[in-house]
LUMMARTI-182778 format. One record per residue: x, y, z of N, C-alpha, C in turn; residue in three letters. Coordinates in Angstrom, 3 decimals. Layout:
% LUMMARTI-182778
@npx->X, npy->Y, npz->Z, capx->X, capy->Y, capz->Z, cpx->X, cpy->Y, cpz->Z, resn->Ala $
...
END
This chain:
% LUMMARTI-182778
@npx->-33.898, npy->-5.155, npz->11.075, capx->-33.603, capy->-4.083, capz->10.656, cpx->-33.440, cpy->-4.096, cpz->9.258, resn->Met $
@npx->-34.405, npy->-2.774, npz->8.695, capx->-34.194, capy->-2.611, capz->7.342, cpx->-33.069, cpy->-2.767, cpz->6.774, resn->Phe $
@npx->-32.036, npy->-2.194, npz->7.040, capx->-30.398, capy->-2.418, capz->6.397, cpx->-30.033, cpy->-3.853, cpz->6.356, resn->Leu $
@npx->-30.424, npy->-4.859, npz->7.048, capx->-30.085, capy->-5.891, capz->7.354, cpx->-30.894, cpy->-6.907, cpz->5.900, resn->Lys $
@npx->-32.018, npy->-6.504, npz->5.990, capx->-32.647, capy->-7.290, capz->5.080, cpx->-32.270, cpy->-6.627, cpz->3.485, resn->His $
@npx->-32.018, npy->-5.208, npz->3.200, capx->-31.523, capy->-4.923, capz->1.907, cpx->-29.987, cpy->-5.443, cpz->1.822, resn->Val $
@npx->-29.156, npy->-5.673, npz->2.694, capx->-27.792, capy->-6.333, capz->2.505, cpx->-28.032, cpy->-7.719, cpz->2.275, resn->Ala $
@npx->-29.039, npy->-8.385, npz->2.595, capx->-29.406, capy->-9.972, capz->2.528, cpx->-29.813, cpy->-10.027, cpz->0.989, resn->Arg $
@npx->-30.662, npy->-9.020, npz->0.814, capx->-31.181, capy->-8.928, capz->-0.700, cpx->-30.388, cpy->-8.842, cpz->-1.707, resn->Ala $
@npx->-29.334, npy->-8.104, npz->-1.471, capx->-28.276, capy->-7.764, capz->-2.410, cpx->-26.797, cpy->-8.045, cpz->-1.922, resn->Tyr $
@npx->-26.524, npy->-9.139, npz->-1.550, capx->-25.026, capy->-9.915, capz->-1.017, cpx->-23.807, cpy->-9.086, cpz->-1.792, resn->Pro $
@npx->-23.969, npy->-9.180, npz->-3.187, capx->-22.507, capy->-9.147, capz->-3.860, cpx->-22.838, cpy->-7.532, cpz->-4.549, resn->Asp $
@npx->-23.274, npy->-6.591, npz->-3.995, capx->-23.408, capy->-5.418, capz->-4.924, cpx->-23.130, cpy->-4.282, cpz->-3.894, resn->Gln $
@npx->-22.310, npy->-3.502, npz->-4.304, capx->-22.379, capy->-2.063, capz->-3.662, cpx->-23.609, cpy->-1.206, cpz->-3.469, resn->Glu $
@npx->-24.094, npy->-0.960, npz->-2.330, capx->-25.383, capy->-0.296, capz->-2.328, cpx->-25.325, cpy->1.118, cpz->-1.958, resn->Leu $
@npx->-26.112, npy->1.938, npz->-2.355, capx->-25.988, capy->3.538, capz->-1.967, cpx->-27.556, cpy->3.654, cpz->-1.446, resn->His $
@npx->-27.704, npy->4.102, npz->-0.222, capx->-29.375, capy->4.607, capz->0.301, cpx->-29.449, cpy->5.859, cpz->0.282, resn->Leu $
@npx->-30.197, npy->6.358, npz->-0.092, capx->-30.724, capy->7.858, capz->-0.054, cpx->-31.939, cpy->7.884, cpz->1.085, resn->Val $
@npx->-31.418, npy->8.762, npz->2.206, capx->-32.543, capy->8.751, capz->3.549, cpx->-32.656, cpy->10.156, cpz->3.639, resn->Met $
@npx->-33.939, npy->10.382, npz->4.337, capx->-33.817, capy->11.737, capz->4.685, cpx->-33.081, cpy->11.980, cpz->5.814, resn->Asp $
@npx->-32.969, npy->13.075, npz->6.390, capx->-32.036, capy->13.329, capz->7.555, cpx->-32.908, cpy->12.945, cpz->8.917, resn->Asn $
@npx->-33.510, npy->11.906, npz->9.102, capx->-34.285, capy->11.595, capz->10.097, cpx->-32.988, cpy->10.903, cpz->11.095, resn->Tyr $
@npx->-33.611, npy->11.008, npz->12.604, capx->-32.455, capy->10.732, capz->13.402, cpx->-32.417, cpy->9.359, cpz->13.515, resn->Ala $
@npx->-32.912, npy->8.278, npz->12.944, capx->-32.711, capy->6.779, capz->12.933, cpx->-31.199, cpy->6.453, cpz->12.909, resn->Thr $
@npx->-30.688, npy->7.045, npz->11.668, capx->-29.470, capy->6.733, capz->11.172, cpx->-28.015, cpy->7.177, cpz->12.077, resn->His $
@npx->-28.799, npy->7.951, npz->12.942, capx->-27.657, capy->8.374, capz->13.931, cpx->-27.529, cpy->7.681, cpz->15.446, resn->Lys $
@npx->-28.507, npy->6.581, npz->15.374, capx->-28.382, capy->5.762, capz->16.559, cpx->-27.103, cpy->4.902, cpz->16.584, resn->Lys $
@npx->-26.439, npy->4.661, npz->17.710, capx->-25.183, capy->4.016, capz->17.745, cpx->-25.251, cpy->2.785, cpz->17.112, resn->Gln $
@npx->-26.257, npy->1.837, npz->17.268, capx->-26.271, capy->0.704, capz->16.728, cpx->-26.418, cpy->0.729, cpz->15.144, resn->Glu $
@npx->-27.036, npy->1.559, npz->14.699, capx->-27.008, capy->2.069, capz->13.262, cpx->-25.513, cpy->2.223, cpz->12.777, resn->Val $
@npx->-25.107, npy->3.236, npz->13.367, capx->-23.632, capy->3.597, capz->12.862, cpx->-22.672, cpy->2.526, cpz->13.164, resn->Arg $
@npx->-22.812, npy->1.704, npz->14.123, capx->-21.851, capy->0.428, capz->14.104, cpx->-21.779, cpy->-0.201, cpz->13.104, resn->Asp $
@npx->-23.494, npy->-0.830, npz->12.709, capx->-23.487, capy->-1.907, capz->11.600, cpx->-23.036, cpy->-1.112, cpz->10.144, resn->Trp $
@npx->-23.488, npy->0.053, npz->10.261, capx->-22.735, capy->0.680, capz->8.690, cpx->-21.382, cpy->0.817, cpz->8.877, resn->Leu $
@npx->-20.652, npy->0.998, npz->9.752, capx->-19.135, capy->0.685, capz->9.847, cpx->-18.806, cpy->-0.541, cpz->9.655, resn->Ala $
@npx->-19.678, npy->-1.537, npz->10.074, capx->-19.007, capy->-3.104, capz->9.827, cpx->-19.484, cpy->-3.341, cpz->8.402, resn->Asp $
@npx->-20.298, npy->-2.579, npz->7.521, capx->-20.495, capy->-3.191, capz->6.349, cpx->-20.233, cpy->-1.938, cpz->5.171, resn->Asn $
@npx->-19.260, npy->-1.774, npz->4.997, capx->-18.353, capy->-0.881, capz->4.356, cpx->-19.189, cpy->-0.771, cpz->2.802, resn->Pro $
@npx->-19.789, npy->-1.592, npz->2.233, capx->-20.184, capy->-1.613, capz->0.834, cpx->-21.488, cpy->-1.124, cpz->0.861, resn->Arg $
@npx->-22.222, npy->-0.587, npz->1.949, capx->-23.196, capy->0.184, capz->2.041, cpx->-23.074, cpy->1.522, cpz->2.195, resn->Ile $
@npx->-23.454, npy->2.657, npz->1.556, capx->-23.233, capy->3.918, capz->1.896, cpx->-24.589, cpy->4.617, cpz->1.935, resn->Thr $
@npx->-24.760, npy->5.439, npz->2.901, capx->-25.777, capy->6.187, capz->3.230, cpx->-25.616, cpy->7.610, cpz->2.923, resn->Val $
@npx->-26.591, npy->8.224, npz->1.943, capx->-26.523, capy->9.411, capz->1.738, cpx->-27.760, cpy->10.335, cpz->2.126, resn->His $
@npx->-27.575, npy->11.406, npz->3.104, capx->-28.591, capy->11.911, capz->3.778, cpx->-29.230, cpy->13.011, cpz->2.864, resn->Cys $
@npx->-30.272, npy->13.333, npz->2.954, capx->-30.670, capy->14.500, capz->2.337, cpx->-30.471, cpy->15.800, cpz->3.273, resn->Thr $
@npx->-30.691, npy->17.136, npz->3.118, capx->-30.499, capy->18.140, capz->4.043, cpx->-31.819, cpy->18.378, cpz->4.715, resn->Ser $
@npx->-31.584, npy->18.886, npz->6.170, capx->-32.837, capy->18.916, capz->6.705, cpx->-33.768, cpy->20.006, cpz->6.283, resn->Thr $
@npx->-33.227, npy->20.985, npz->5.480, capx->-33.868, capy->22.284, capz->5.180, cpx->-34.503, cpy->22.161, cpz->3.655, resn->Ser $
@npx->-33.853, npy->21.230, npz->3.016, capx->-34.486, capy->20.638, capz->1.519, cpx->-35.436, cpy->19.583, cpz->1.517, resn->Ala $
@npx->-36.481, npy->19.706, npz->0.652, capx->-37.120, capy->18.758, capz->0.295, cpx->-36.567, cpy->17.495, cpz->-0.410, resn->Ser $
@npx->-36.689, npy->16.135, npz->0.087, capx->-35.790, capy->15.132, capz->-0.528, cpx->-36.312, cpy->14.570, cpz->-1.838, resn->Trp $
@npx->-37.441, npy->15.084, npz->-1.975, capx->-38.389, capy->14.653, capz->-3.165, cpx->-38.035, cpy->15.632, cpz->-4.249, resn->Met $
@npx->-37.589, npy->16.841, npz->-3.957, capx->-37.102, capy->17.819, capz->-4.934, cpx->-35.813, cpy->17.486, cpz->-5.465, resn->Asn $
@npx->-34.854, npy->16.998, npz->-4.450, capx->-33.643, capy->16.635, capz->-4.932, cpx->-33.673, cpy->15.466, cpz->-5.936, resn->Leu $
@npx->-34.494, npy->14.372, npz->-5.632, capx->-34.884, capy->13.168, capz->-6.337, cpx->-35.107, cpy->13.732, cpz->-7.776, resn->Val $
@npx->-36.004, npy->14.508, npz->-7.858, capx->-36.279, capy->14.902, capz->-9.053, cpx->-35.622, cpy->15.756, cpz->-10.185, resn->Glu $
@npx->-34.475, npy->16.374, npz->-9.486, capx->-33.428, capy->17.299, capz->-9.901, cpx->-32.536, cpy->16.026, cpz->-10.421, resn->Val $
@npx->-32.234, npy->15.052, npz->-9.650, capx->-31.307, capy->13.804, capz->-10.027, cpx->-31.857, cpy->13.269, cpz->-11.145, resn->Trp $
@npx->-33.020, npy->12.730, npz->-11.097, capx->-33.716, capy->11.973, capz->-12.576, cpx->-33.676, cpy->13.125, cpz->-13.619, resn->Phe $
@npx->-33.880, npy->14.231, npz->-13.372, capx->-33.443, capy->15.202, capz->-14.646, cpx->-32.290, cpy->15.316, cpz->-15.174, resn->Gly $
@npx->-31.145, npy->15.156, npz->-14.450, capx->-29.912, capy->15.239, capz->-14.879, cpx->-29.473, cpy->13.873, cpz->-15.446, resn->Ile $
@npx->-29.910, npy->12.521, npz->-15.139, capx->-29.816, capy->11.260, capz->-15.484, cpx->-30.571, cpy->11.223, cpz->-16.928, resn->Val $
@npx->-31.702, npy->11.754, npz->-17.088, capx->-32.410, capy->11.692, capz->-18.351, cpx->-31.740, cpy->12.586, cpz->-19.365, resn->Glu $
@npx->-30.872, npy->13.528, npz->-19.230, capx->-30.058, capy->14.071, capz->-20.246, cpx->-28.927, cpy->13.344, cpz->-20.580, resn->Arg $
END
């Protein structure tokens, strides 16, 4: 599982993952794993918005 790989790669850090609103993160196995790993927070983009546009807006804010 991708999340386990990321968690092992960064064992001592709080992680924030930006994901599209795909149904994978809604699977019970993934939800259970995330509940057991509270240092990892998932942020999902809106289904009606382009996630790339949101990332560009965020980087624009960071650059200011």
